[in-house]
C-alpha positions in Angstrom: 154.9 118.6 64.5 155.4 115.3 62.5 153.1 112.5 61.7 153.6 109.6 64.0 156.2 107.2 63.3 154.5 104.0 64.6 157.1 103.3 67.3 155.9 100.9 70.0 156.6 101.8 73.6 160.0 100.6 74.8 160.2 98.8 78.1 162.3 101.2 80.1 162.2 99.0 83.2 163.3 101.0 86.2 162.0 103.6 88.8 160.8 102.9 92.3 157.6 101.4 93.4 155.1 102.7 96.0 153.4 105.5 94.0 150.3 105.5 91.9 148.2 107.6 87.2 146.1 106.4 84.9 145.2 109.2 82.5 146.9 107.3 79.8 144.8 104.2 80.5 141.6 106.1 79.5 143.1 106.4 76.1 144.8 103.0 75.9 142.0 100.8 77.0 139.5 102.5 74.8 141.7 102.0 71.8 142.4 98.4 72.6 138.7 97.6 72.1 138.6 98.6 68.6 139.8 95.1 67.8 136.3 93.8 68.4 135.1 95.4 65.3 134.6 92.9 62.5 135.7 92.4 58.8 136.6 95.3 56.7 135.3 97.7 59.2 138.2 97.1 61.4 140.7 98.0 58.8 138.9 101.3 58.2 138.4 102.0 61.8 142.1 101.2 62.6 143.3 103.5 59.9 141.0 106.3 61.0 141.9 106.2 64.5 145.7 105.8 63.7 145.6 108.9 61.5 143.7 110.8 64.2 146.8 110.9 66.4 149.4 113.7 66.0 152.9 113.5 67.3 156.0 115.4 68.1 159.6 114.1 68.1 160.5 115.2 71.6 163.5 113.0 71.9 165.0 114.2 68.6 164.4 117.8 69.5 166.0 117.6 73.0 168.9 115.3 72.3 171.3 114.5 75.1 171.6 116.4 78.5 168.4 115.2 79.8 167.8 113.4 83.3 168.7 109.9 83.0 166.3 107.0 82.8 166.2 105.0 86.0 167.6 101.5 85.6 166.6 98.5 87.8 166.8 94.7 87.2 163.4 93.5 86.0 161.6 90.9 88.2 161.3 87.4 86.9 157.5 87.9 86.4 158.1 91.1 84.4 160.7 89.5 82.2 158.3 86.6 81.4 155.6 89.1 80.1 155.7 90.3 76.6 154.3 93.7 77.8 156.4 96.5 79.1 156.3 96.5 83.0 158.8 99.3 84.0 158.0 102.6 85.6 157.0 105.5 83.4 156.7 109.2 83.7 154.4 110.9 81.3 153.8 114.6 81.0 150.0 115.1 80.3 148.9 118.5 79.3 145.5 120.0 78.8 146.0 122.7 76.1 143.8 125.8 75.8 144.5 126.0 72.0 141.7 127.7 70.2 142.7 126.4 66.8 139.7 125.0 64.9 136.1 126.0 65.3 135.2 123.4 67.8 138.0 124.6 70.2 137.1 128.2 69.7 133.4 127.5 70.3 134.3 126.1 73.7 135.9 129.4 74.7 139.1 131.0 75.9 141.7 133.2 74.2 142.5 134.0 70.7 143.6 131.4 68.1 147.3 132.8 67.7 148.7 130.7 70.5 148.1 128.1 73.2 149.1 127.6 76.8 149.1 124.5 79.0 146.2 125.3 81.4 146.5 121.9 82.9 149.9 120.1 83.5 150.2 116.7 85.3 153.2 114.4 85.6 151.8 111.0 85.6 154.2 108.5 87.3 153.4 104.8 86.9 155.2 102.5 89.2 157.2 99.5 88.1 154.8 96.6 87.7 152.1 99.2 86.5 149.6 98.5 89.2 149.9 101.9 91.0 150.3 105.5 89.9 150.7 109.0 91.2 149.4 112.1 89.3 151.2 115.2 90.3 149.7 118.6 89.2 152.0 121.6 88.5 150.1 124.9 89.0 150.3 127.0 85.9 151.1 130.1 87.9 154.3 128.7 89.3 157.3 130.9 88.7 160.1 128.9 87.3 163.5 129.3 85.4 162.4 128.4 81.9 165.4 126.8 80.1 166.5 127.7 76.5 164.4 125.5 74.2 165.0 124.5 70.7 162.9 125.9 67.9 162.7 125.2 64.2 165.4 126.0 61.8 168.2 125.8 64.5 166.8 128.7 66.5 166.2 128.6 70.3 164.3 130.6 73.0 166.4 132.5 75.7 166.4 131.4 79.2 163.8 133.2 81.2 164.0 133.7 85.0 160.9 134.0 87.0 158.6 133.0 84.1 155.2 131.5 84.5 155.3 127.8 84.1 152.6 127.6 81.4 154.6 130.1 79.1 156.9 127.2 78.2 154.3 125.7 76.1 153.4 129.1 74.6 156.9 129.9 73.5 158.2 126.5 72.5 155.2 124.1 72.3 155.5 120.5 73.6 159.3 120.3 73.4 159.8 123.3 75.7 157.0 122.1 78.1 158.9 118.8 78.5 162.3 120.4 78.9 160.9 122.9 81.5 159.3 120.0 83.5 162.5 118.1 83.3 164.6 121.0 84.5 162.4 121.9 87.5 161.8 118.2 88.6 165.0 116.4 87.6 162.7 113.6 86.3 162.8 112.2 82.8 159.7 112.3 80.9 159.3 109.1 79.1 156.3 110.3 77.1 154.1 113.3 76.3 150.4 113.4 75.8 148.2 116.4 75.1 144.4 116.9 74.8 142.7 120.0 73.6 139.4 121.5 74.5 137.1 119.8 72.0 138.9 116.4 72.3 138.3 116.3 76.1 134.6 117.4 75.7 133.9 114.7 73.1 135.5 112.0 75.2 133.3 112.8 78.2 130.2 112.8 75.9 131.2 109.5 74.3 131.5 108.0 77.7 128.0 109.2 78.6 129.2 111.9 81.0 130.8 111.8 84.4 129.5 111.9 87.9 131.2 114.6 90.2 130.3 115.8 93.7 131.3 119.4 94.5 131.8 120.5 98.1 130.7 124.0 97.4 128.4 126.2 95.1 130.3 127.1 91.9 129.3 130.3 90.0 131.9 131.1 87.4 130.9 133.6 84.7 134.2 132.9 82.9 133.8 129.3 82.4 129.9 129.6 82.3 129.5 127.0 85.1 126.8 127.2 87.6 126.6 124.2 90.0 125.2 124.0 93.5 127.1 121.9 96.0 126.3 118.3 95.7 126.3 115.5 93.3 126.1 116.1 89.5 126.2 114.3 86.3 128.1 116.4 83.8 128.2 116.3 80.0 131.3 117.1 78.0 130.9 120.9 77.9 130.1 121.0 81.7 133.0 118.8 82.5 135.4 121.1 80.5 133.9 124.1 82.3 134.7 122.4 85.6 138.1 121.7 84.6 138.7 125.4 83.6 136.9 127.0 86.5 139.0 129.0 88.9 137.1 132.3 89.7 134.1 130.6 91.1 135.8 128.8 93.9 138.1 129.4 96.9 140.4 132.4 96.4 140.0 132.3 92.7 143.6 131.0 92.1 144.7 128.2 90.0 145.2 126.0 93.2 141.4 125.7 93.6 141.0 124.6 90.0 143.6 121.9 90.4 141.5 120.2 93.1 138.6 120.2 90.7 140.8 118.9 87.8 142.1 116.0 90.0 138.5 115.2 91.1 137.5 115.0 87.5 140.4 112.8 86.6 139.1 110.2 89.1 135.5 110.5 87.8 136.7 109.9 84.2 138.6 106.8 85.5 135.6 105.4 87.3 133.3 106.1 84.4 135.6 104.2 82.1 135.9 101.3 84.4 132.0 101.2 84.8 131.3 101.3 81.0 131.1 98.1 79.2 132.7 99.2 76.0 133.8 95.8 74.8 130.1 94.7 74.5 129.1 97.9 72.6 131.2 98.2 69.6 129.6 101.3 68.3 130.1 103.1 71.7 133.6 101.8 71.8 134.4 103.3 68.5 132.9 106.7 69.5 135.1 106.7 72.7 138.2 105.7 70.8 137.5 108.3 68.1 136.9 111.0 70.7 140.1 110.0 72.5 142.4 110.1 69.6 140.9 113.1 67.6 142.1 115.7 70.1 145.4 113.8 71.0 149.0 114.8 70.4 151.8 112.5 71.8 155.4 112.1 71.5 156.4 109.9 68.5 156.9 106.9 71.0 153.3 106.9 71.5 152.3 108.2 68.1 150.5 105.2 66.8 147.4 103.2 67.6 149.7 100.1 68.2 151.8 102.1 70.7 148.8 103.4 72.5 147.1 99.8 72.6 150.3 98.4 74.0 150.4 101.0 76.9 146.8 100.6 77.5 147.2 96.7 77.8 150.2 97.1 80.1 148.0 99.2 82.5 145.2 96.7 82.6 145.8 96.0 86.3 145.8 99.6 87.3 142.5 100.7 88.9 141.2 104.1 90.0 141.6 103.0 93.7 145.4 102.8 93.2 145.7 106.3 91.6 147.0 109.0 94.0 146.5 112.8 93.0 148.7 115.3 94.6 149.8 118.9 93.8 153.4 120.0 93.8 154.0 121.7 97.1 154.0 125.5 96.5 154.1 128.8 98.6 153.2 132.3 97.6 156.0 133.9 95.5 157.7 136.7 97.5 157.8 138.8 94.3 154.1 138.5 93.4 151.1 137.5 95.8 149.4 136.2 92.6 152.1 133.7 91.9 153.6 130.8 93.5 157.0 129.1 93.8 158.0 125.5 94.6 158.0 124.9 98.4 161.3 123.4 99.5 162.4 120.9 100.5 159.0 119.3 100.0 158.9 119.7 96.3 162.4 118.2 95.7 161.4 115.3 98.0 158.3 114.6 96.0 160.2 114.6 92.6 162.9 112.5 94.0 160.3 109.9 94.9 159.3 109.5 91.2 162.8 109.0 89.8 
């Protein structure tokens, strides 16, 4: 993992329209507002937030042989704008890393490794007014490609491996390579949030409003909610994102529905919170958003995230579509799933 290199986002114009994400906007818009802080405070605040961000050189590690970036002719309105307006695909991961006392306190496994408990491909349409968030079930069996490691080493190809093991064996680089190999879609950027960062962000926003369609009683996530409307704090929202045994058949598929509902709730809370008129609260949100954040080097600076956020200012929660990659039960294991074809391939093709 490297410190960020301060690269701004490149305008990779291209892609096809007609789809809808906005997880990055939660980060970008919050960070943009730090500019309302005054005098010497803004310099310290900028330095602090900028140094919160950790980054990984995905492009350098993967090199050539990746899916091509789509190319289209930019519209006249797009070429007149100084902001990037091309389509983007961003792999967003929720890591279950237990490194650090804050993450361990929030529960889960040991501190010797991490897995991607949540994986979403966020596709932003050209023009950046609509987006689609595609969840990939962690229990999906895939062919995990050989991934580069440090000192010139690499992992072996693994057949029938669980999708979330890619992050476990090779970190963000292997997670990106695995997603690209099963989707055929180039990931322009990567973002990862850990347990404590997510919980702190929800708390900084004042919580989120979520309506559940059934009672949830999950001893593993320590969540007990009756069916109906709830205002959740950060710890409760994290428990909702992690819950699986208290709903449906206890599989990851039920959890994905809750995670997608939570994404929408976060976006709605961000839109309804007047951050620009409350600099102190704005700073708390920006600090929480960046403290648990790891990105690719292309987004590894405050300037780059602010540019991304500004380019998404016309994207609203109403224009975000959440879907799950089509899957069916794996013939080899009733507790695992595989991509359902040809529906899965058709979905990924629509995002290229």
